[in-house]
C-alpha positions in Angstrom: 120.0 73.5 85.7 121.0 76.9 84.4 121.2 79.3 86.8 119.1 82.0 84.6 116.7 79.4 85.4 116.7 80.6 89.2 116.9 84.2 88.6 116.2 85.7 85.2 118.1 88.6 85.4 121.4 86.6 86.3 123.7 87.4 83.4 127.6 86.0 83.0 128.8 89.6 82.8 127.0 90.3 85.8 128.3 87.3 88.0 128.8 89.4 91.2 125.7 91.1 91.4 122.6 90.4 93.2 120.5 88.1 90.7 123.3 86.0 90.6 124.0 85.6 94.0 120.4 84.8 94.4 120.4 82.3 91.4 123.7 80.6 92.8 122.3 80.0 96.2 119.2 78.5 94.8 121.2 76.2 92.6 123.0 75.3 95.6 120.2 74.6 98.2 118.7 72.5 94.9 122.2 71.0 94.1 123.1 69.9 97.6 119.4 69.3 99.0 119.9 71.7 102.1 118.2 74.6 103.4 121.7 75.5 104.9 123.3 75.7 101.3 125.2 78.5 100.2 127.2 79.6 96.9 129.4 81.6 95.9 131.0 82.3 92.1 134.5 81.7 92.1 136.0 82.3 88.5 134.6 82.8 85.1 135.3 79.4 83.4 136.9 79.5 79.7 133.5 78.3 77.9 131.5 81.9 77.6 128.4 79.9 78.9 129.8 78.7 81.8 130.3 80.1 85.7 132.2 78.3 88.1 130.8 78.4 91.2 131.3 76.4 94.9 128.6 75.2 96.9 128.8 74.3 100.1 126.8 74.1 103.4 127.1 77.0 105.7 127.7 76.6 109.2 124.7 78.9 109.7 122.5 80.7 107.4 119.7 82.9 108.0 117.5 85.9 107.1 118.7 89.4 108.8 116.8 92.5 108.3 117.8 95.1 106.2 118.1 97.8 109.3 120.5 95.6 111.3 122.8 95.3 107.9 122.6 98.9 107.6 123.5 99.3 111.0 126.5 97.4 110.9 127.3 99.4 108.0 125.6 102.7 106.7 126.5 101.4 103.0 124.7 98.4 102.8 120.9 99.1 101.3 118.1 97.2 99.8 118.5 96.3 97.2 122.6 96.1 97.0 123.3 92.7 98.5 126.1 92.9 95.9 128.0 95.7 98.0 131.6 95.8 99.7 129.5 97.4 102.4 126.9 94.4 102.4 129.7 91.7 102.8 130.9 93.6 105.2 127.6 94.1 107.4 127.3 90.2 106.8 130.6 89.4 108.2 130.2 91.4 110.8 126.9 90.0 111.7 128.1 86.6 111.5 131.4 87.1 113.4 130.4 89.8 116.5 126.5 88.7 116.7 127.0 85.2 116.0 130.8 84.5 116.8 131.5 82.6 113.4 134.9 83.8 111.4 133.1 85.6 108.6 130.0 85.7 106.3 128.8 87.1 103.3 125.2 87.7 101.7 123.5 85.6 99.6 120.6 87.2 98.3 117.3 89.4 99.1 114.1 88.4 100.3 111.5 91.0 99.4 112.4 94.3 100.8 113.2 93.7 104.4 115.8 90.7 105.0 119.0 89.5 103.0 119.9 85.9 103.4 123.6 85.5 105.0 125.6 82.7 105.1 128.0 82.6 107.9 131.0 80.2 108.1 134.3 79.0 110.4 137.6 79.0 108.3 140.9 77.1 108.7 142.4 80.6 108.3 140.2 84.2 108.8 142.9 87.4 108.9 143.9 90.3 107.3 146.3 89.9 104.4 148.1 92.9 102.3 147.2 92.9 98.9 150.1 94.9 98.3 152.1 96.5 100.7 152.5 100.1 100.5 156.8 99.8 100.5 156.2 97.4 97.1 153.6 99.7 96.0 155.9 102.5 95.8 158.6 100.6 94.5 156.6 99.3 92.1 155.4 103.0 90.8 159.3 104.4 90.9 160.6 101.5 89.0 157.9 102.4 86.1 
């Protein structure tokens, strides 16, 4: 199936937005034949009509109320399941409330809940994108 069949607002150039998150989630449920399926957009493929996604069985998946998500991060508000704030709220929900390594949003369910997929990982932790000293050296080298 095509992702657009699962959510007509899923367009490739908006692959990191809520409609595509929803379409990917529904596609993965169908593809893996499991209600515990979760999915994530990985990269845009070379073909303009293809989006590379990953499907897997989540360690835990559930609908979480928007109010709980907003309490975890005030920037996580409906309908913005695709924001860093909602990803942070989902990760906090999974780690702090349920004891998993982390989590991320999958889709909206009406105006009162978001589907959150929790996972355990071989590694979960903070990694520098660029160390401040490297950044300043890079700027000074220009």
